[in-house]
mmCIF file of the C-alpha atoms, coordinates in Angstrom:
data_MODEL
# 
_entry.id   MODEL 
# 
loop_
_atom_site.group_PDB 
_atom_site.id 
_atom_site.type_symbol 
_atom_site.label_atom_id 
_atom_site.label_alt_id 
_atom_site.label_comp_id 
_atom_site.label_asym_id 
_atom_site.label_entity_id 
_atom_site.label_seq_id 
_atom_site.pdbx_PDB_ins_code 
_atom_site.Cartn_x 
_atom_site.Cartn_y 
_atom_site.Cartn_z 
_atom_site.occupancy 
_atom_site.B_iso_or_equiv 
_atom_site.pdbx_formal_charge 
_atom_site.auth_seq_id 
_atom_site.auth_comp_id 
_atom_site.auth_asym_id 
_atom_site.auth_atom_id 
_atom_site.pdbx_PDB_model_num 
ATOM 1   C CA . UNK A 1 1   ? 81.373  93.336  120.007 1.00 0.00 ? 1   UNK A CA 1 
ATOM 2   C CA . UNK A 1 2   ? 77.742  93.850  121.055 1.00 0.00 ? 2   UNK A CA 1 
ATOM 3   C CA . UNK A 1 3   ? 76.267  97.041  119.500 1.00 0.00 ? 3   UNK A CA 1 
ATOM 4   C CA . UNK A 1 4   ? 74.755  98.322  122.759 1.00 0.00 ? 4   UNK A CA 1 
ATOM 5   C CA . UNK A 1 5   ? 78.025  97.840  124.578 1.00 0.00 ? 5   UNK A CA 1 
ATOM 6   C CA . UNK A 1 6   ? 79.851  99.556  121.717 1.00 0.00 ? 6   UNK A CA 1 
ATOM 7   C CA . UNK A 1 7   ? 77.541  102.577 122.044 1.00 0.00 ? 7   UNK A CA 1 
ATOM 8   C CA . UNK A 1 8   ? 78.171  102.754 125.794 1.00 0.00 ? 8   UNK A CA 1 
ATOM 9   C CA . UNK A 1 9   ? 81.936  102.640 125.350 1.00 0.00 ? 9   UNK A CA 1 
ATOM 10  C CA . UNK A 1 10  ? 81.856  105.329 122.653 1.00 0.00 ? 10  UNK A CA 1 
ATOM 11  C CA . UNK A 1 11  ? 79.805  107.576 124.944 1.00 0.00 ? 11  UNK A CA 1 
ATOM 12  C CA . UNK A 1 12  ? 82.246  107.030 127.809 1.00 0.00 ? 12  UNK A CA 1 
ATOM 13  C CA . UNK A 1 13  ? 85.273  107.850 125.638 1.00 0.00 ? 13  UNK A CA 1 
ATOM 14  C CA . UNK A 1 14  ? 83.631  110.957 124.221 1.00 0.00 ? 14  UNK A CA 1 
ATOM 15  C CA . UNK A 1 15  ? 83.348  112.365 127.734 1.00 0.00 ? 15  UNK A CA 1 
ATOM 16  C CA . UNK A 1 16  ? 87.112  112.110 128.144 1.00 0.00 ? 16  UNK A CA 1 
ATOM 17  C CA . UNK A 1 17  ? 89.985  113.808 126.393 1.00 0.00 ? 17  UNK A CA 1 
ATOM 18  C CA . UNK A 1 18  ? 91.860  110.817 125.030 1.00 0.00 ? 18  UNK A CA 1 
ATOM 19  C CA . UNK A 1 19  ? 95.421  111.836 124.174 1.00 0.00 ? 19  UNK A CA 1 
ATOM 20  C CA . UNK A 1 20  ? 97.377  108.602 124.108 1.00 0.00 ? 20  UNK A CA 1 
ATOM 21  C CA . UNK A 1 21  ? 96.695  105.155 122.646 1.00 0.00 ? 21  UNK A CA 1 
ATOM 22  C CA . UNK A 1 22  ? 98.848  102.321 123.911 1.00 0.00 ? 22  UNK A CA 1 
ATOM 23  C CA . UNK A 1 23  ? 99.261  98.979  122.179 1.00 0.00 ? 23  UNK A CA 1 
ATOM 24  C CA . UNK A 1 24  ? 100.609 95.677  123.353 1.00 0.00 ? 24  UNK A CA 1 
ATOM 25  C CA . UNK A 1 25  ? 102.955 94.149  120.767 1.00 0.00 ? 25  UNK A CA 1 
ATOM 26  C CA . UNK A 1 26  ? 102.764 90.377  120.341 1.00 0.00 ? 26  UNK A CA 1 
ATOM 27  C CA . UNK A 1 27  ? 99.259  89.099  119.650 1.00 0.00 ? 27  UNK A CA 1 
ATOM 28  C CA . UNK A 1 28  ? 98.008  92.664  119.225 1.00 0.00 ? 28  UNK A CA 1 
ATOM 29  C CA . UNK A 1 29  ? 99.924  94.290  116.371 1.00 0.00 ? 29  UNK A CA 1 
ATOM 30  C CA . UNK A 1 30  ? 102.531 91.581  115.724 1.00 0.00 ? 30  UNK A CA 1 
ATOM 31  C CA . UNK A 1 31  ? 101.647 87.968  114.916 1.00 0.00 ? 31  UNK A CA 1 
ATOM 32  C CA . UNK A 1 32  ? 103.107 85.267  117.224 1.00 0.00 ? 32  UNK A CA 1 
ATOM 33  C CA . UNK A 1 33  ? 105.114 83.596  114.428 1.00 0.00 ? 33  UNK A CA 1 
ATOM 34  C CA . UNK A 1 34  ? 108.476 85.166  115.286 1.00 0.00 ? 34  UNK A CA 1 
ATOM 35  C CA . UNK A 1 35  ? 108.272 84.288  118.971 1.00 0.00 ? 35  UNK A CA 1 
ATOM 36  C CA . UNK A 1 36  ? 106.949 80.801  118.257 1.00 0.00 ? 36  UNK A CA 1 
ATOM 37  C CA . UNK A 1 37  ? 109.905 80.196  115.969 1.00 0.00 ? 37  UNK A CA 1 
ATOM 38  C CA . UNK A 1 38  ? 112.464 81.402  118.521 1.00 0.00 ? 38  UNK A CA 1 
ATOM 39  C CA . UNK A 1 39  ? 111.078 79.801  121.664 1.00 0.00 ? 39  UNK A CA 1 
ATOM 40  C CA . UNK A 1 40  ? 109.653 76.557  120.309 1.00 0.00 ? 40  UNK A CA 1 
ATOM 41  C CA . UNK A 1 41  ? 111.755 75.782  117.243 1.00 0.00 ? 41  UNK A CA 1 
ATOM 42  C CA . UNK A 1 42  ? 115.143 77.542  117.134 1.00 0.00 ? 42  UNK A CA 1 
ATOM 43  C CA . UNK A 1 43  ? 116.028 77.240  120.829 1.00 0.00 ? 43  UNK A CA 1 
ATOM 44  C CA . UNK A 1 44  ? 115.101 73.527  121.023 1.00 0.00 ? 44  UNK A CA 1 
ATOM 45  C CA . UNK A 1 45  ? 117.024 72.880  117.782 1.00 0.00 ? 45  UNK A CA 1 
ATOM 46  C CA . UNK A 1 46  ? 120.142 74.551  119.182 1.00 0.00 ? 46  UNK A CA 1 
ATOM 47  C CA . UNK A 1 47  ? 119.716 72.734  122.494 1.00 0.00 ? 47  UNK A CA 1 
ATOM 48  C CA . UNK A 1 48  ? 119.386 69.418  120.656 1.00 0.00 ? 48  UNK A CA 1 
ATOM 49  C CA . UNK A 1 49  ? 122.606 70.117  118.788 1.00 0.00 ? 49  UNK A CA 1 
ATOM 50  C CA . UNK A 1 50  ? 124.481 71.088  121.962 1.00 0.00 ? 50  UNK A CA 1 
ATOM 51  C CA . UNK A 1 51  ? 123.230 68.121  124.010 1.00 0.00 ? 51  UNK A CA 1 
ATOM 52  C CA . UNK A 1 52  ? 123.183 65.448  121.332 1.00 0.00 ? 52  UNK A CA 1 
ATOM 53  C CA . UNK A 1 53  ? 119.420 64.951  121.516 1.00 0.00 ? 53  UNK A CA 1 
ATOM 54  C CA . UNK A 1 54  ? 116.833 64.490  118.825 1.00 0.00 ? 54  UNK A CA 1 
ATOM 55  C CA . UNK A 1 55  ? 114.561 67.470  118.251 1.00 0.00 ? 55  UNK A CA 1 
ATOM 56  C CA . UNK A 1 56  ? 111.489 65.910  119.881 1.00 0.00 ? 56  UNK A CA 1 
ATOM 57  C CA . UNK A 1 57  ? 113.439 65.183  123.073 1.00 0.00 ? 57  UNK A CA 1 
ATOM 58  C CA . UNK A 1 58  ? 114.843 68.705  123.110 1.00 0.00 ? 58  UNK A CA 1 
ATOM 59  C CA . UNK A 1 59  ? 111.405 70.256  122.668 1.00 0.00 ? 59  UNK A CA 1 
ATOM 60  C CA . UNK A 1 60  ? 110.053 68.278  125.608 1.00 0.00 ? 60  UNK A CA 1 
ATOM 61  C CA . UNK A 1 61  ? 112.947 69.286  127.856 1.00 0.00 ? 61  UNK A CA 1 
ATOM 62  C CA . UNK A 1 62  ? 112.754 72.933  126.882 1.00 0.00 ? 62  UNK A CA 1 
ATOM 63  C CA . UNK A 1 63  ? 108.987 72.962  127.436 1.00 0.00 ? 63  UNK A CA 1 
ATOM 64  C CA . UNK A 1 64  ? 109.550 71.498  130.895 1.00 0.00 ? 64  UNK A CA 1 
ATOM 65  C CA . UNK A 1 65  ? 112.087 74.230  131.701 1.00 0.00 ? 65  UNK A CA 1 
ATOM 66  C CA . UNK A 1 66  ? 109.701 76.934  130.520 1.00 0.00 ? 66  UNK A CA 1 
ATOM 67  C CA . UNK A 1 67  ? 106.977 75.404  132.668 1.00 0.00 ? 67  UNK A CA 1 
ATOM 68  C CA . UNK A 1 68  ? 109.141 75.531  135.788 1.00 0.00 ? 68  UNK A CA 1 
ATOM 69  C CA . UNK A 1 69  ? 109.397 79.317  135.459 1.00 0.00 ? 69  UNK A CA 1 
ATOM 70  C CA . UNK A 1 70  ? 105.922 80.286  134.233 1.00 0.00 ? 70  UNK A CA 1 
ATOM 71  C CA . UNK A 1 71  ? 104.714 83.596  132.860 1.00 0.00 ? 71  UNK A CA 1 
ATOM 72  C CA . UNK A 1 72  ? 104.402 85.268  136.262 1.00 0.00 ? 72  UNK A CA 1 
ATOM 73  C CA . UNK A 1 73  ? 108.192 85.602  136.576 1.00 0.00 ? 73  UNK A CA 1 
ATOM 74  C CA . UNK A 1 74  ? 110.491 87.977  134.720 1.00 0.00 ? 74  UNK A CA 1 
ATOM 75  C CA . UNK A 1 75  ? 112.796 85.183  133.584 1.00 0.00 ? 75  UNK A CA 1 
ATOM 76  C CA . UNK A 1 76  ? 110.033 83.805  131.367 1.00 0.00 ? 76  UNK A CA 1 
ATOM 77  C CA . UNK A 1 77  ? 110.405 86.812  129.025 1.00 0.00 ? 77  UNK A CA 1 
ATOM 78  C CA . UNK A 1 78  ? 114.195 87.257  129.208 1.00 0.00 ? 78  UNK A CA 1 
ATOM 79  C CA . UNK A 1 79  ? 115.911 85.617  126.244 1.00 0.00 ? 79  UNK A CA 1 
ATOM 80  C CA . UNK A 1 80  ? 119.364 86.295  127.696 1.00 0.00 ? 80  UNK A CA 1 
ATOM 81  C CA . UNK A 1 81  ? 118.398 84.439  130.861 1.00 0.00 ? 81  UNK A CA 1 
ATOM 82  C CA . UNK A 1 82  ? 117.389 81.382  128.841 1.00 0.00 ? 82  UNK A CA 1 
ATOM 83  C CA . UNK A 1 83  ? 120.491 81.331  126.658 1.00 0.00 ? 83  UNK A CA 1 
ATOM 84  C CA . UNK A 1 84  ? 122.679 81.572  129.754 1.00 0.00 ? 84  UNK A CA 1 
ATOM 85  C CA . UNK A 1 85  ? 120.667 79.026  131.736 1.00 0.00 ? 85  UNK A CA 1 
ATOM 86  C CA . UNK A 1 86  ? 120.623 76.501  128.883 1.00 0.00 ? 86  UNK A CA 1 
ATOM 87  C CA . UNK A 1 87  ? 124.261 77.100  127.938 1.00 0.00 ? 87  UNK A CA 1 
ATOM 88  C CA . UNK A 1 88  ? 123.453 78.111  124.358 1.00 0.00 ? 88  UNK A CA 1 
ATOM 89  C CA . UNK A 1 89  ? 125.960 80.934  123.872 1.00 0.00 ? 89  UNK A CA 1 
ATOM 90  C CA . UNK A 1 90  ? 124.916 84.163  122.136 1.00 0.00 ? 90  UNK A CA 1 
ATOM 91  C CA . UNK A 1 91  ? 121.262 84.728  121.331 1.00 0.00 ? 91  UNK A CA 1 
ATOM 92  C CA . UNK A 1 92  ? 121.953 87.045  118.398 1.00 0.00 ? 92  UNK A CA 1 
ATOM 93  C CA . UNK A 1 93  ? 122.437 84.372  115.681 1.00 0.00 ? 93  UNK A CA 1 
ATOM 94  C CA . UNK A 1 94  ? 119.140 82.748  116.654 1.00 0.00 ? 94  UNK A CA 1 
ATOM 95  C CA . UNK A 1 95  ? 117.310 86.083  116.680 1.00 0.00 ? 95  UNK A CA 1 
ATOM 96  C CA . UNK A 1 96  ? 118.704 86.927  113.251 1.00 0.00 ? 96  UNK A CA 1 
ATOM 97  C CA . UNK A 1 97  ? 117.728 83.519  111.859 1.00 0.00 ? 97  UNK A CA 1 
ATOM 98  C CA . UNK A 1 98  ? 114.085 84.075  112.839 1.00 0.00 ? 98  UNK A CA 1 
ATOM 99  C CA . UNK A 1 99  ? 113.600 87.621  111.526 1.00 0.00 ? 99  UNK A CA 1 
ATOM 100 C CA . UNK A 1 100 ? 111.858 86.348  108.417 1.00 0.00 ? 100 UNK A CA 1 
ATOM 101 C CA . UNK A 1 101 ? 108.974 85.169  110.603 1.00 0.00 ? 101 UNK A CA 1 
ATOM 102 C CA . UNK A 1 102 ? 108.023 88.683  111.729 1.00 0.00 ? 102 UNK A CA 1 
ATOM 103 C CA . UNK A 1 103 ? 104.567 89.634  110.514 1.00 0.00 ? 103 UNK A CA 1 
ATOM 104 C CA . UNK A 1 104 ? 101.715 92.021  111.311 1.00 0.00 ? 104 UNK A CA 1 
ATOM 105 C CA . UNK A 1 105 ? 97.974  91.493  111.394 1.00 0.00 ? 105 UNK A CA 1 
ATOM 106 C CA . UNK A 1 106 ? 96.263  92.613  108.161 1.00 0.00 ? 106 UNK A CA 1 
ATOM 107 C CA . UNK A 1 107 ? 94.626  95.760  109.539 1.00 0.00 ? 107 UNK A CA 1 
ATOM 108 C CA . UNK A 1 108 ? 97.558  97.040  111.592 1.00 0.00 ? 108 UNK A CA 1 
ATOM 109 C CA . UNK A 1 109 ? 99.282  99.394  109.155 1.00 0.00 ? 109 UNK A CA 1 
ATOM 110 C CA . UNK A 1 110 ? 96.048  101.085 108.082 1.00 0.00 ? 110 UNK A CA 1 
ATOM 111 C CA . UNK A 1 111 ? 94.804  101.501 111.652 1.00 0.00 ? 111 UNK A CA 1 
ATOM 112 C CA . UNK A 1 112 ? 98.107  102.876 112.963 1.00 0.00 ? 112 UNK A CA 1 
ATOM 113 C CA . UNK A 1 113 ? 98.437  105.247 110.031 1.00 0.00 ? 113 UNK A CA 1 
ATOM 114 C CA . UNK A 1 114 ? 94.923  106.578 110.618 1.00 0.00 ? 114 UNK A CA 1 
ATOM 115 C CA . UNK A 1 115 ? 95.240  106.957 114.389 1.00 0.00 ? 115 UNK A CA 1 
ATOM 116 C CA . UNK A 1 116 ? 98.736  108.482 114.313 1.00 0.00 ? 116 UNK A CA 1 
ATOM 117 C CA . UNK A 1 117 ? 97.327  111.576 112.591 1.00 0.00 ? 117 UNK A CA 1 
ATOM 118 C CA . UNK A 1 118 ? 95.237  112.455 115.633 1.00 0.00 ? 118 UNK A CA 1 
ATOM 119 C CA . UNK A 1 119 ? 96.705  110.694 118.660 1.00 0.00 ? 119 UNK A CA 1 
ATOM 120 C CA . UNK A 1 120 ? 100.042 109.903 120.222 1.00 0.00 ? 120 UNK A CA 1 
ATOM 121 C CA . UNK A 1 121 ? 100.688 106.174 119.872 1.00 0.00 ? 121 UNK A CA 1 
ATOM 122 C CA . UNK A 1 122 ? 102.983 104.088 122.063 1.00 0.00 ? 122 UNK A CA 1 
ATOM 123 C CA . UNK A 1 123 ? 103.826 100.435 122.616 1.00 0.00 ? 123 UNK A CA 1 
ATOM 124 C CA . UNK A 1 124 ? 103.535 99.034  126.145 1.00 0.00 ? 124 UNK A CA 1 
ATOM 125 C CA . UNK A 1 125 ? 104.836 95.476  126.070 1.00 0.00 ? 125 UNK A CA 1 
ATOM 126 C CA . UNK A 1 126 ? 106.309 92.792  128.298 1.00 0.00 ? 126 UNK A CA 1 
ATOM 127 C CA . UNK A 1 127 ? 108.716 91.745  125.549 1.00 0.00 ? 127 UNK A CA 1 
ATOM 128 C CA . UNK A 1 128 ? 112.396 92.634  126.149 1.00 0.00 ? 128 UNK A CA 1 
ATOM 129 C CA . UNK A 1 129 ? 113.742 95.458  124.006 1.00 0.00 ? 129 UNK A CA 1 
ATOM 130 C CA . UNK A 1 130 ? 116.202 93.304  122.077 1.00 0.00 ? 130 UNK A CA 1 
ATOM 131 C CA . UNK A 1 131 ? 113.240 91.400  120.643 1.00 0.00 ? 131 UNK A CA 1 
ATOM 132 C CA . UNK A 1 132 ? 110.762 94.283  120.665 1.00 0.00 ? 132 UNK A CA 1 
ATOM 133 C CA . UNK A 1 133 ? 112.869 96.445  118.369 1.00 0.00 ? 133 UNK A CA 1 
ATOM 134 C CA . UNK A 1 134 ? 113.018 93.566  115.900 1.00 0.00 ? 134 UNK A CA 1 
ATOM 135 C CA . UNK A 1 135 ? 109.285 92.938  116.080 1.00 0.00 ? 135 UNK A CA 1 
ATOM 136 C CA . UNK A 1 136 ? 108.380 96.573  115.473 1.00 0.00 ? 136 UNK A CA 1 
ATOM 137 C CA . UNK A 1 137 ? 110.995 97.338  112.828 1.00 0.00 ? 137 UNK A CA 1 
ATOM 138 C CA . UNK A 1 138 ? 108.513 98.007  110.011 1.00 0.00 ? 138 UNK A CA 1 
ATOM 139 C CA . UNK A 1 139 ? 105.927 99.933  112.044 1.00 0.00 ? 139 UNK A CA 1 
ATOM 140 C CA . UNK A 1 140 ? 108.148 101.757 114.550 1.00 0.00 ? 140 UNK A CA 1 
ATOM 141 C CA . UNK A 1 141 ? 107.657 105.211 112.922 1.00 0.00 ? 141 UNK A CA 1 
ATOM 142 C CA . UNK A 1 142 ? 104.012 105.225 114.035 1.00 0.00 ? 142 UNK A CA 1 
ATOM 143 C CA . UNK A 1 143 ? 104.977 105.206 117.726 1.00 0.00 ? 143 UNK A CA 1 
ATOM 144 C CA . UNK A 1 144 ? 106.336 108.119 119.731 1.00 0.00 ? 144 UNK A CA 1 
ATOM 145 C CA . UNK A 1 145 ? 107.668 105.827 122.485 1.00 0.00 ? 145 UNK A CA 1 
ATOM 146 C CA . UNK A 1 146 ? 108.241 102.126 123.047 1.00 0.00 ? 146 UNK A CA 1 
ATOM 147 C CA . UNK A 1 147 ? 108.047 100.795 126.612 1.00 0.00 ? 147 UNK A CA 1 
ATOM 148 C CA . UNK A 1 148 ? 109.169 97.357  127.772 1.00 0.00 ? 148 UNK A CA 1 
ATOM 149 C CA . UNK A 1 149 ? 108.126 96.480  131.313 1.00 0.00 ? 149 UNK A CA 1 
ATOM 150 C CA . UNK A 1 150 ? 110.925 93.915  131.525 1.00 0.00 ? 150 UNK A CA 1 
ATOM 151 C CA . UNK A 1 151 ? 113.746 96.031  130.069 1.00 0.00 ? 151 UNK A CA 1 
ATOM 152 C CA . UNK A 1 152 ? 112.809 99.463  131.410 1.00 0.00 ? 152 UNK A CA 1 
ATOM 153 C CA . UNK A 1 153 ? 111.354 98.667  134.822 1.00 0.00 ? 153 UNK A CA 1 
ATOM 154 C CA . UNK A 1 154 ? 112.303 95.053  135.615 1.00 0.00 ? 154 UNK A CA 1 
ATOM 155 C CA . UNK A 1 155 ? 108.702 94.135  136.290 1.00 0.00 ? 155 UNK A CA 1 
ATOM 156 C CA . UNK A 1 156 ? 105.737 92.505  134.619 1.00 0.00 ? 156 UNK A CA 1 
ATOM 157 C CA . UNK A 1 157 ? 102.893 94.591  133.176 1.00 0.00 ? 157 UNK A CA 1 
ATOM 158 C CA . UNK A 1 158 ? 101.523 95.546  136.568 1.00 0.00 ? 158 UNK A CA 1 
ATOM 159 C CA . UNK A 1 159 ? 99.281  98.528  137.382 1.00 0.00 ? 159 UNK A CA 1 
ATOM 160 C CA . UNK A 1 160 ? 102.462 100.327 138.467 1.00 0.00 ? 160 UNK A CA 1 
ATOM 161 C CA . UNK A 1 161 ? 103.907 99.846  134.973 1.00 0.00 ? 161 UNK A CA 1 
ATOM 162 C CA . UNK A 1 162 ? 100.988 101.714 133.426 1.00 0.00 ? 162 UNK A CA 1 
ATOM 163 C CA . UNK A 1 163 ? 101.203 104.481 136.018 1.00 0.00 ? 163 UNK A CA 1 
ATOM 164 C CA . UNK A 1 164 ? 104.906 104.948 135.269 1.00 0.00 ? 164 UNK A CA 1 
ATOM 165 C CA . UNK A 1 165 ? 104.156 105.207 131.551 1.00 0.00 ? 165 UNK A CA 1 
ATOM 166 C CA . UNK A 1 166 ? 101.520 107.866 132.238 1.00 0.00 ? 166 UNK A CA 1 
ATOM 167 C CA . UNK A 1 167 ? 103.971 109.814 134.354 1.00 0.00 ? 167 UNK A CA 1 
ATOM 168 C CA . UNK A 1 168 ? 106.665 109.659 131.672 1.00 0.00 ? 168 UNK A CA 1 
ATOM 169 C CA . UNK A 1 169 ? 104.233 110.662 128.939 1.00 0.00 ? 169 UNK A CA 1 
ATOM 170 C CA . UNK A 1 170 ? 102.727 113.469 131.016 1.00 0.00 ? 170 UNK A CA 1 
ATOM 171 C CA . UNK A 1 171 ? 99.120  112.253 130.846 1.00 0.00 ? 171 UNK A CA 1 
ATOM 172 C CA . UNK A 1 172 ? 96.482  111.094 133.284 1.00 0.00 ? 172 UNK A CA 1 
ATOM 173 C CA . UNK A 1 173 ? 95.463  107.411 133.163 1.00 0.00 ? 173 UNK A CA 1 
ATOM 174 C CA . UNK A 1 174 ? 91.972  108.545 132.155 1.00 0.00 ? 174 UNK A CA 1 
ATOM 175 C CA . UNK A 1 175 ? 93.481  110.090 129.007 1.00 0.00 ? 175 UNK A CA 1 
ATOM 176 C CA . UNK A 1 176 ? 94.976  106.783 127.882 1.00 0.00 ? 176 UNK A CA 1 
ATOM 177 C CA . UNK A 1 177 ? 93.517  103.822 126.025 1.00 0.00 ? 177 UNK A CA 1 
ATOM 178 C CA . UNK A 1 178 ? 95.463  100.573 126.159 1.00 0.00 ? 178 UNK A CA 1 
ATOM 179 C CA . UNK A 1 179 ? 94.690  97.648  123.851 1.00 0.00 ? 179 UNK A CA 1 
ATOM 180 C CA . UNK A 1 180 ? 96.099  94.168  124.318 1.00 0.00 ? 180 UNK A CA 1 
ATOM 181 C CA . UNK A 1 181 ? 95.378  90.463  124.112 1.00 0.00 ? 181 UNK A CA 1 
ATOM 182 C CA . UNK A 1 182 ? 96.280  89.351  127.635 1.00 0.00 ? 182 UNK A CA 1 
ATOM 183 C CA . UNK A 1 183 ? 93.331  89.453  130.030 1.00 0.00 ? 183 UNK A CA 1 
ATOM 184 C CA . UNK A 1 184 ? 95.443  89.975  133.148 1.00 0.00 ? 184 UNK A CA 1 
ATOM 185 C CA . UNK A 1 185 ? 98.378  92.049  131.936 1.00 0.00 ? 185 UNK A CA 1 
ATOM 186 C CA . UNK A 1 186 ? 96.629  94.188  129.310 1.00 0.00 ? 186 UNK A CA 1 
ATOM 187 C CA . UNK A 1 187 ? 93.079  94.465  130.609 1.00 0.00 ? 187 UNK A CA 1 
ATOM 188 C CA . UNK A 1 188 ? 92.764  93.928  134.360 1.00 0.00 ? 188 UNK A CA 1 
ATOM 189 C CA . UNK A 1 189 ? 96.086  95.494  135.367 1.00 0.00 ? 189 UNK A CA 1 
ATOM 190 C CA . UNK A 1 190 ? 95.659  98.493  133.064 1.00 0.00 ? 190 UNK A CA 1 
ATOM 191 C CA . UNK A 1 191 ? 92.142  99.109  134.367 1.00 0.00 ? 191 UNK A CA 1 
ATOM 192 C CA . UNK A 1 192 ? 93.392  98.872  137.939 1.00 0.00 ? 192 UNK A CA 1 
ATOM 193 C CA . UNK A 1 193 ? 95.752  101.736 137.097 1.00 0.00 ? 193 UNK A CA 1 
ATOM 194 C CA . UNK A 1 194 ? 92.817  103.810 135.866 1.00 0.00 ? 194 UNK A CA 1 
ATOM 195 C CA . UNK A 1 195 ? 93.618  103.363 132.170 1.00 0.00 ? 195 UNK A CA 1 
ATOM 196 C CA . UNK A 1 196 ? 90.817  102.799 129.654 1.00 0.00 ? 196 UNK A CA 1 
ATOM 197 C CA . UNK A 1 197 ? 91.681  99.204  128.775 1.00 0.00 ? 197 UNK A CA 1 
ATOM 198 C CA . UNK A 1 198 ? 90.246  97.238  125.876 1.00 0.00 ? 198 UNK A CA 1 
ATOM 199 C CA . UNK A 1 199 ? 90.689  93.499  125.555 1.00 0.00 ? 199 UNK A CA 1 
ATOM 200 C CA . UNK A 1 200 ? 91.558  92.179  122.097 1.00 0.00 ? 200 UNK A CA 1 
ATOM 201 C CA . UNK A 1 201 ? 90.303  88.652  121.405 1.00 0.00 ? 201 UNK A CA 1 
ATOM 202 C CA . UNK A 1 202 ? 91.150  87.775  117.820 1.00 0.00 ? 202 UNK A CA 1 
ATOM 203 C CA . UNK A 1 203 ? 89.614  84.310  118.209 1.00 0.00 ? 203 UNK A CA 1 
ATOM 204 C CA . UNK A 1 204 ? 86.236  85.921  118.859 1.00 0.00 ? 204 UNK A CA 1 
ATOM 205 C CA . UNK A 1 205 ? 85.304  83.144  121.249 1.00 0.00 ? 205 UNK A CA 1 
ATOM 206 C CA . UNK A 1 206 ? 86.176  84.192  124.781 1.00 0.00 ? 206 UNK A CA 1 
ATOM 207 C CA . UNK A 1 207 ? 84.632  87.547  125.690 1.00 0.00 ? 207 UNK A CA 1 
ATOM 208 C CA . UNK A 1 208 ? 81.621  89.265  124.161 1.00 0.00 ? 208 UNK A CA 1 
ATOM 209 C CA . UNK A 1 209 ? 82.940  92.602  125.418 1.00 0.00 ? 209 UNK A CA 1 
ATOM 210 C CA . UNK A 1 210 ? 86.218  92.295  123.539 1.00 0.00 ? 210 UNK A CA 1 
ATOM 211 C CA . UNK A 1 211 ? 87.468  93.754  120.287 1.00 0.00 ? 211 UNK A CA 1 
ATOM 212 C CA . UNK A 1 212 ? 87.721  91.273  117.448 1.00 0.00 ? 212 UNK A CA 1 
ATOM 213 C CA . UNK A 1 213 ? 90.440  93.253  115.648 1.00 0.00 ? 213 UNK A CA 1 
ATOM 214 C CA . UNK A 1 214 ? 91.931  96.733  115.669 1.00 0.00 ? 214 UNK A CA 1 
ATOM 215 C CA . UNK A 1 215 ? 89.595  98.163  113.044 1.00 0.00 ? 215 UNK A CA 1 
ATOM 216 C CA . UNK A 1 216 ? 86.923  98.220  115.750 1.00 0.00 ? 216 UNK A CA 1 
ATOM 217 C CA . UNK A 1 217 ? 89.130  100.484 117.844 1.00 0.00 ? 217 UNK A CA 1 
ATOM 218 C CA . UNK A 1 218 ? 88.660  103.418 115.463 1.00 0.00 ? 218 UNK A CA 1 
ATOM 219 C CA . UNK A 1 219 ? 84.882  103.209 115.873 1.00 0.00 ? 219 UNK A CA 1 
ATOM 220 C CA . UNK A 1 220 ? 85.233  103.622 119.627 1.00 0.00 ? 220 UNK A CA 1 
ATOM 221 C CA . UNK A 1 221 ? 87.281  106.800 119.529 1.00 0.00 ? 221 UNK A CA 1 
ATOM 222 C CA . UNK A 1 222 ? 86.034  110.364 119.676 1.00 0.00 ? 222 UNK A CA 1 
ATOM 223 C CA . UNK A 1 223 ? 87.385  112.724 116.989 1.00 0.00 ? 223 UNK A CA 1 
ATOM 224 C CA . UNK A 1 224 ? 90.801  114.004 118.101 1.00 0.00 ? 224 UNK A CA 1 
ATOM 225 C CA . UNK A 1 225 ? 90.868  117.543 119.476 1.00 0.00 ? 225 UNK A CA 1 
# 
């Protein structure tokens, strides 16, 4: 992040009483390995077995089905929808088989531990709860609440989602920082709700105004009151 921009953001935050820090889950605190394994390996493998296809054929068909829905519809995120639609039976065995793929970015535990001593931390994710609880199993104690837009409100991460979180947590949007890796859902929509949104770009290639990792977040925050 550019130093001058960093200084401006710090000054802006110091003028506000930040009480709540909100994190997206996948791509922000949790690596994508678990989801990649479920959606692009385990589900196609099960589909191939059920339909008598080779794995490459199954992957192509599943990718086509995902593409028909797209990430602007709730069904995209709903694992139960996909297992029902594809005729794959219960999702639980597949979820359990992929648990070993769950991982966290290197700085996550240290950053959460540090911030939790001075701020309330929550998760605000579009991942359904049945997967979210698995993903957060080793870092859940750092968060006072976990919100799933899909499971709790049957919506995507819209501005209304962030406003509902603020209402439930008893804070103003201006008292909240949200960090996430999706430009629309985590940055634009949160900002539209009046939340202090920060875009996380771990690739470091897309936006000069983005965070490169979560260690930079601590430098932006005023000392907790």
